[in-house]
C-alpha positions in Angstrom: 79.7 -19.1 19.0 82.8 -18.4 21.0 83.0 -16.6 24.3 83.9 -13.4 22.4 80.5 -11.7 22.4 80.2 -10.0 25.8 81.3 -7.0 27.9 81.5 -3.3 28.9 80.5 -0.3 31.3 79.8 1.4 34.5 77.7 4.2 35.9 77.6 7.1 38.3 76.7 6.2 41.9 73.4 7.1 43.4 70.0 5.6 44.3 68.3 7.1 41.3 69.1 6.3 37.6 71.9 8.4 36.4 71.2 11.1 33.8 71.5 9.7 30.3 74.3 11.1 28.2 73.6 11.1 24.5 70.6 8.8 24.9 70.1 6.5 21.9 67.2 4.8 20.2 68.0 1.7 22.2 67.9 3.5 25.5 64.8 1.6 26.7 65.9 -1.9 25.8 65.4 -4.6 28.4 69.0 -4.5 29.6 68.8 -0.8 30.4 65.5 -1.3 32.1 67.2 -3.9 34.4 69.9 -1.4 35.1 67.4 1.4 35.8 65.7 -0.8 38.4 69.0 -1.7 40.0 69.9 1.9 40.3 66.5 2.8 41.7 66.9 0.2 44.4 70.5 1.1 45.2 71.8 -2.3 44.1 75.6 -2.5 43.7 75.8 0.8 45.6 74.5 2.6 42.5 77.4 1.3 40.3 77.0 0.0 36.8 80.1 -1.7 35.4 80.3 -4.1 32.5 83.1 -5.5 30.2 83.8 -6.6 26.7 85.7 -10.0 26.9 86.8 -11.2 23.4 88.9 -14.3 22.9 92.2 -13.4 21.1 91.7 -16.3 18.7 90.5 -14.4 15.7 89.4 -11.0 14.4 86.3 -9.3 15.5 83.3 -9.2 13.2 80.1 -7.2 12.8 78.4 -9.3 15.5 81.0 -8.3 18.0 80.4 -4.7 16.9 76.9 -5.0 18.2 78.2 -6.2 21.6 80.8 -3.4 21.7 78.3 -0.7 20.8 75.8 -2.1 23.4 78.3 -2.3 26.2 80.1 0.9 25.6 76.8 2.5 24.8 75.6 1.6 28.3 78.7 3.2 29.7 78.0 6.3 27.7 74.3 6.5 28.8 75.1 6.0 32.5 78.3 8.0 32.5 80.0 4.8 33.4 83.1 2.8 32.6 83.8 -0.3 30.4 86.6 -2.8 30.8 88.3 -4.5 28.0 89.3 -8.0 29.1 90.8 -10.7 26.9 89.7 -14.2 27.6 93.1 -15.8 27.0 92.5 -19.1 28.6 93.2 -21.3 25.6 96.8 -20.9 24.4 96.2 -23.4 21.6 94.3 -20.8 19.5 95.5 -17.4 20.8 98.0 -15.0 19.4 99.2 -11.5 20.1 98.2 -10.6 16.5 94.6 -11.0 17.5 95.1 -8.9 20.7 96.4 -6.0 18.7 93.7 -6.3 16.0 91.0 -6.4 18.6 92.3 -3.2 20.3 92.5 -1.5 16.9 89.0 -2.4 16.0 87.4 -1.3 19.3 89.3 2.1 19.0 88.3 2.5 15.4 84.6 2.0 16.3 85.1 5.1 18.6 85.4 3.5 22.0 88.1 3.7 24.7 88.7 1.6 27.8 91.2 4.0 29.3 93.6 2.2 31.6 91.2 -0.8 32.1 92.9 -3.3 29.8 92.9 -6.7 31.4 93.5 -10.3 30.6 92.1 -13.4 32.2 95.8 -14.4 32.5 96.2 -11.5 35.0 94.2 -13.6 37.4 95.7 -17.0 36.9 97.1 -17.2 40.4 93.9 -16.0 42.0 91.8 -18.4 39.9 94.1 -21.2 41.0 93.6 -20.2 44.6 89.8 -20.3 44.1 90.0 -23.8 42.6 92.0 -24.9 45.6 89.3 -23.4 47.8 86.7 -25.4 46.0 88.7 -28.6 46.6 89.1 -27.8 50.3 85.3 -27.2 50.6 84.6 -30.5 49.0 83.2 -28.8 45.9 85.8 -30.0 43.3 87.8 -33.1 42.5 90.5 -34.3 40.1 89.0 -36.7 37.6 91.2 -39.2 35.8 88.7 -40.4 33.2 89.6 -39.9 29.6 87.9 -37.2 27.7 85.8 -39.8 25.8 84.8 -41.4 29.2 83.8 -38.1 30.6 81.6 -37.4 27.6 80.1 -40.9 28.0 79.4 -40.3 31.7 77.8 -36.9 31.1 74.5 -38.4 29.8 72.2 -36.7 27.3 69.4 -34.2 27.3 66.9 -37.0 28.3 69.2 -39.2 30.4 71.0 -38.3 33.6 74.8 -38.5 33.8 76.8 -41.0 35.9 79.2 -40.1 38.6 82.9 -40.6 38.0 84.6 -43.4 40.0 87.1 -40.7 41.0 84.4 -38.3 42.4 85.0 -39.3 46.0 88.7 -38.9 46.1 89.9 -37.4 49.4 90.6 -33.7 49.7 94.3 -34.5 50.3 94.6 -36.6 47.2 92.8 -34.0 45.1 95.0 -31.2 46.4 98.1 -33.3 45.7 97.1 -34.2 42.2 96.0 -30.7 41.3 99.3 -29.2 42.5 101.2 -31.9 40.4 99.0 -30.9 37.4 100.1 -27.4 37.9 103.8 -28.5 38.1 103.6 -30.2 34.7 103.9 -33.8 35.9 101.2 -35.1 33.7 100.5 -35.2 30.0 97.5 -33.5 28.3 94.3 -35.3 29.1 95.6 -37.3 32.0 93.5 -35.4 34.5 91.0 -32.6 34.8 89.7 -30.7 37.7 85.9 -30.8 37.9 83.3 -29.0 40.0 81.2 -31.4 42.2 77.6 -30.3 41.5 74.9 -32.7 40.3 75.3 -35.4 37.6 71.5 -35.8 37.4 70.8 -32.1 36.8 68.5 -31.3 33.8 71.1 -28.7 32.8 74.0 -30.5 31.4 76.3 -27.6 32.2 75.8 -28.4 35.9 76.9 -32.1 35.6 80.3 -31.7 37.2 81.7 -29.3 34.6 85.5 -29.2 34.0 87.2 -26.3 35.7 90.8 -26.9 34.7 92.5 -28.9 32.0 96.2 -29.7 31.2 97.6 -27.8 28.2 101.4 -28.2 27.8 101.6 -25.1 25.6 103.3 -21.8 25.8 101.0 -18.9 26.5 101.3 -15.6 24.6 101.7 -13.7 27.9 102.8 -16.2 30.6 105.1 -18.3 28.5 105.7 -21.8 29.9 104.8 -20.8 33.5 101.5 -22.7 33.5 100.7 -26.2 32.5 97.0 -26.0 33.4 94.4 -23.4 32.2 91.0 -22.6 33.5 87.8 -23.2 31.5 85.8 -20.2 30.3 82.8 -20.6 32.6 85.1 -20.6 35.7 87.4 -17.7 34.5 84.4 -15.7 33.3 82.5 -15.5 36.5 85.5 -15.0 38.8 87.2 -12.4 36.5 83.9 -10.5 36.5 83.9 -10.6 40.3 87.5 -9.6 40.6 86.9 -6.5 38.5 83.8 -5.5 40.3 81.6 -6.0 37.2 77.9 -5.4 38.0 76.2 -6.4 34.8 77.8 -9.2 32.7 76.2 -8.8 29.3 76.6 -11.8 26.9 74.8 -13.5 24.1 71.9 -16.1 24.4 74.3 -19.1 23.9 75.3 -18.5 27.6 71.8 -18.5 29.1 72.1 -22.1 30.1 75.5 -21.4 31.6 74.1 -18.7 34.0 73.3 -21.3 36.8 76.9 -22.3 36.7 78.1 -18.7 36.7 76.0 -18.1 39.8 77.1 -21.4 41.4 80.8 -20.5 41.3 80.1 -17.1 42.9 77.7 -18.5 45.5 79.8 -21.5 46.4 83.0 -19.4 46.8 81.0 -16.8 48.8 82.6 -14.0 46.8 82.3 -10.4 48.1 80.3 -9.3 45.1 78.0 -11.1 42.7 77.8 -9.7 39.1 74.5 -10.3 37.2 74.7 -12.2 33.9 72.2 -10.9 31.3 71.8 -12.4 27.9 70.7 -10.8 24.6 70.2 -12.1 21.1 73.4 -12.1 19.0 73.4 -10.5 15.5 72.5 -12.8 12.6 73.0 -11.0 9.3 71.6 -12.2 6.0 74.1 -13.5 3.3 76.8 -13.5 6.0 78.5 -16.1 8.2 79.1 -15.0 11.7 81.0 -17.9 13.2 84.7 -17.4 13.9 85.3 -21.0 13.1 83.8 -20.6 9.6 85.6 -17.3 9.0 88.9 -19.0 9.9 88.1 -21.7 7.4 87.6 -19.0 4.7 91.0 -17.5 5.5 93.0 -20.7 5.9 91.5 -22.5 2.9 92.1 -19.5 0.6 88.5 -18.5 -0.2 89.4 -14.9 0.8 92.7 -13.0 1.0 92.8 -12.7 4.7 90.8 -11.6 7.8 90.6 -8.0 6.3 89.4 -9.1 2.9 86.6 -6.6 2.0 84.2 -9.5 1.5 84.6 -10.6 5.1 82.2 -9.4 7.9 85.1 -8.7 10.1 85.5 -5.1 11.4 88.9 -5.0 9.7 87.3 -6.2 6.4 84.5 -3.7 6.6 87.1 -0.9 7.4 89.2 -1.9 4.3 86.1 -2.0 2.2 85.3 1.6 3.2 82.7 1.3 5.9 82.7 4.1 8.5 82.5 3.6 12.3 79.6 6.0 12.3 77.6 3.8 9.9 78.3 0.7 12.0 77.3 2.4 15.2 74.1 3.7 13.5 73.3 0.2 12.3 73.8 -1.3 15.8 71.6 1.4 17.3 68.8 0.8 14.8 68.6 -3.0 15.2 68.3 -2.6 19.0 68.6 -5.3 21.6 66.2 -8.2 22.0 65.9 -11.6 23.7 64.8 -13.5 20.6 67.0 -14.5 17.7 66.2 -13.0 14.3 67.9 -12.5 10.9 68.7 -8.9 10.1 68.7 -7.9 6.4 72.2 -6.9 5.3 70.4 -4.2 3.2 69.9 -2.2 6.5 73.6 -2.2 7.1 74.2 -1.0 3.6 71.5 1.6 4.0 73.2 3.1 7.1 76.5 3.2 5.2 74.9 5.0 2.2 73.3 7.6 4.5 76.6 8.3 6.1 78.7 8.4 3.0 76.1 10.5 1.1 76.7 13.3 3.7 80.5 13.1 3.8 82.0 11.4 0.7 83.4 13.8 -2.0 82.2 13.2 -5.5 84.5 12.3 -8.4 84.0 11.0 -11.9 85.5 7.6 -12.8 85.0 5.4 -15.9 85.3 1.7 -15.0 84.9 0.3 -18.5 86.3 3.0 -20.8 85.0 3.8 -24.3 86.9 6.4 -26.2 85.0 9.5 -27.4 86.6 12.0 -29.8 84.9 15.5 -30.1 85.6 16.3 -33.8 84.9 20.0 -33.6 86.7 20.6 -30.3 90.2 22.2 -30.7 92.9 19.6 -30.5 95.2 21.5 -28.2 92.6 23.1 -26.0 92.0 22.1 -22.3 89.3 23.7 -20.2 89.0 23.5 -16.4 85.4 23.0 -15.5 83.8 23.5 -12.1 82.5 20.4 -10.5 80.5 20.1 -7.2 82.4 18.2 -4.5 79.2 17.1 -2.5 75.7 18.4 -3.2 74.7 17.4 0.3 77.4 19.6 1.8 77.6 23.1 0.4 80.7 23.8 2.6 82.6 21.1 0.5 82.8 23.6 -2.3 83.9 22.8 -5.9 86.9 21.5 -7.7 88.3 21.9 -11.2 88.2 19.0 -13.7 90.0 19.0 -17.1 88.0 18.8 -20.3 89.6 18.0 -23.7 89.0 16.8 -27.2 89.4 13.1 -26.2 87.3 11.7 -23.4 86.3 8.4 -21.9 82.7 7.4 -21.1 81.3 4.1 -19.8 80.8 1.4 -22.4 77.3 0.7 -21.1 76.4 4.3 -21.7 76.4 3.7 -25.5 74.1 1.4 -27.5 74.3 1.3 -31.3 70.8 -0.1 -31.4 69.2 1.2 -28.2 66.2 -0.4 -26.7 63.2 1.6 -25.7 63.7 3.8 -22.6 67.4 4.0 -23.2 68.2 7.7 -22.8 72.0 7.6 -23.0 74.3 7.9 -26.1 73.5 6.3 -29.4 74.0 7.3 -33.1 72.4 10.6 -33.8 71.4 11.2 -30.2 72.4 14.1 -28.0 73.3 13.8 -24.4 74.7 16.0 -21.6 78.1 15.5 -20.2 78.2 16.1 -16.4 79.5 19.7 -15.8 80.5 19.9 -19.5 78.7 20.2 -22.8 76.0 18.6 -24.9 77.4 16.2 -27.4 76.0 14.2 -30.3 77.3 10.9 -31.7 77.9 11.2 -35.4 80.0 8.1 -36.1 81.0 4.7 -34.6 84.4 3.0 -35.1 84.6 -0.7 -34.7 87.3 -3.3 -34.5 87.4 -4.9 -38.0 88.0 -8.4 -36.6 85.6 -8.6 -33.7 83.0 -5.9 -34.6 83.5 -4.4 -31.1 82.9 -0.7 -30.8 86.2 0.9 -30.0 85.6 4.6 -30.5 82.8 7.2 -30.8 83.1 10.3 -32.9 80.9 13.1 -31.7 80.4 16.8 -31.9 79.9 19.2 -29.1 77.8 22.4 -28.8 80.0 25.2 -27.5 76.9 27.1 -26.3 76.1 24.5 -23.7 79.0 24.7 -21.3 77.9 23.5 -17.9 75.2 21.5 -19.5 72.9 24.5 -20.1 70.5 24.5 -23.1 70.0 28.2 -24.0 67.5 27.4 -26.6 65.4 25.3 -24.2 65.8 22.0 -26.0 65.4 19.0 -23.7 68.0 16.3 -23.2 67.2 13.3 -21.0 70.6 11.6 -20.7 73.5 12.8 -18.5 76.8 10.9 -18.6 79.9 11.0 -16.4 83.3 11.1 -18.2 87.0 11.8 -17.8 89.5 13.5 -20.0 91.6 10.9 -21.7 95.0 12.7 -21.5 94.5 13.7 -17.9 92.8 10.6 -16.5 94.6 8.4 -14.0 94.6 4.6 -14.7 93.4 2.7 -11.7 92.4 -0.8 -10.6 88.9 -1.2 -9.2 87.8 -4.2 -7.2 84.0 -4.8 -7.6 82.8 -6.6 -4.5 79.5 -8.4 -4.1 78.1 -10.5 -1.3 80.2 -13.4 -0.5 77.3 -15.9 -0.2 74.4 -16.6 -2.5 71.9 -17.7 0.2 70.1 -15.5 2.7 70.6 -17.8 5.7 73.8 -19.8 5.4 73.2 -21.3 8.8 70.5 -23.6 7.3 72.9 -26.3 6.1 70.9 -29.1 4.7 71.4 -32.3 2.8 75.1 -32.5 3.8 75.9 -29.1 2.2 78.4 -26.8 3.8 78.2 -23.0 3.9 81.2 -23.1 1.5 78.9 -24.6 -1.1 77.1 -21.3 -1.2 80.1 -19.1 -1.8 79.5 -16.8 -4.8 81.9 -17.0 -7.7 80.9 -13.4 -8.5 81.9 -12.0 -5.1 84.9 -10.2 -6.7 85.5 -8.9 -10.1 88.8 -6.9 -10.8 88.8 -4.2 -13.4 92.3 -3.2 -14.3 92.0 -0.5 -16.9 89.7 2.0 -15.2 90.1 5.8 -15.5 89.6 8.3 -12.7 89.9 12.0 -12.3 93.5 13.2 -11.8 92.5 14.8 -8.5 92.6 11.3 -7.0 96.3 10.8 -7.7 97.3 11.6 -4.1 94.4 9.8 -2.4 95.8 7.8 0.5 94.5 4.3 1.6 91.2 4.7 3.5 90.0 7.7 1.4 86.3 7.3 0.7 84.5 8.9 -2.2 81.6 8.5 -4.5 82.1 7.8 -8.2 79.2 9.6 -9.7 76.5 7.2 -10.9 78.7 4.2 -10.0 78.6 3.9 -6.2 80.9 4.5 -3.2 84.5 3.5 -3.3 87.5 3.4 -1.0 91.3 3.5 -1.7 92.8 0.2 -0.8 96.1 -0.3 1.0 97.4 -2.1 -2.1 97.6 1.3 -3.9 100.9 2.7 -5.0 101.8 6.3 -5.8 100.1 7.2 -9.1 98.6 3.7 -9.3 95.5 3.7 -7.0 93.4 0.6 -6.2 89.8 1.2 -5.3 87.4 -1.1 -3.5 83.7 -0.7 -4.2 82.2 -0.1 -0.8 78.5 -0.1 -1.7 76.4 0.6 -4.7 74.1 3.6 -5.0 71.0 1.4 -5.2 69.3 1.2 -1.8 66.9 -1.6 -1.4 66.3 -0.9 2.3 65.3 2.7 1.6 62.7 1.3 -0.8 61.4 -1.1 1.8 61.1 1.8 4.3 59.2 3.9 1.9 56.9 1.0 1.1 56.2 0.4 4.8 55.5 4.1 5.3 53.0 4.2 2.4 51.4 1.0 3.7 51.1 2.5 7.2 49.6 5.7 5.7 46.9 3.7 3.8 46.1 1.7 7.0 
């Protein structure tokens, strides 16, 4: 995984742990316990300061959301601060588009870094000076081996490395070559600057790691000023130090890099020494979390872009209709651990349903319309019926929906020859229309060529307005509907999981994760009908289509021609799992 998963926060001074603000379910995770102890002993003068350091080489995804919520959450809990710092040390992959997208995503999640927006490129002069200091101390040298030779000399996990023949260059020669590297006198790959540590170390990261490499590329902030760029491990540790970071939170991939992090700070005798702490990154079922793989999906046309609603990017989740509250709740529930695990995506969907159930207004929409004509309803009559906006929120009130002689219902709500336990509409059967009347199917019209049902002819009971049954008769089925002459035609994009396997990281027998892409991940319905009240819904509007799920207005919408993305279904497998576990615990 890239260096994007790590950073944020700071705390009030004092020798005792600061009072927690909005303490969360994860407040006693091992990272906070470390911070509590540091505050108790007065370490860092009682300060707690972290940072979130994404690389601007792609869009943030749900895994980054965990890191963002963790780091900004620590800032919240300790009344502290969080820096946003872009690790822009590789101009070959970076773009200002990604910088802007990252800032938008962090803000959308509900966090703010104030005036503490930094870039590693802000420190290029200081980092260069630190590299010169290492050369003067005899702790770094310019190596002229080719990249292939450097890899060959590095050794393996079971065999020690071999020292470069250039390792004992004089300080003067190293300083001269390094300055000429900076001045652009050499081509890419001609030289690198390496730390002089230990080529026999059991930790490969300590075998004279590269500190600087030549990149004759324009940088999105510094232009063509620099011809050399620092490596992440070097820039990471020293940028943390420059900013006064106290706790450098990153994912487990960097655990083996921590000795190198400490070596740079100790060898340069920096005035402060941040503590690197690693936690397990988020692995989500049926989801790829690698930026490299996500970039493949975008560049090879498997999705429509970084914000495709099937993508696990924050922008994709936002476009699909996810709320920042649901994502924060999810991150809070999964907690922080040291051991890698696979989190069920159903939990993320459950958090979203819980949030949308409380806030999303209800509407009726028919995705696969079947025409219904009420034979005994006056042709020119239109009634405005009262409909509840959200039964979970009484303050949401009611709305008016038009009711007329011609309606649309879902095709799947009718069966000419219904199976057992089918309680919806069929010939001779009576059902209830949501907020409307009881109707009975008396005739079926079919296409003479295909035999497809094209129209239902029904009667309605005028005494059952609102679905009441004054005579006490029981009706099991309740259907949603829309008035045909008033309904708005809409496009609805039905999204499913992008992958067909639970753990796409298990690539075996030469198969790529792309072999598991689902051909059913998107189905576009172009002749849907929705309530007229949605005519003015702006992109980003979330709602529940009764009985169908939660949906969000897509940016592709045009006035009078809305496009909806299905955010999530009503079916909640995680809720069932929770209930099952609760019952099991009660029995035990």
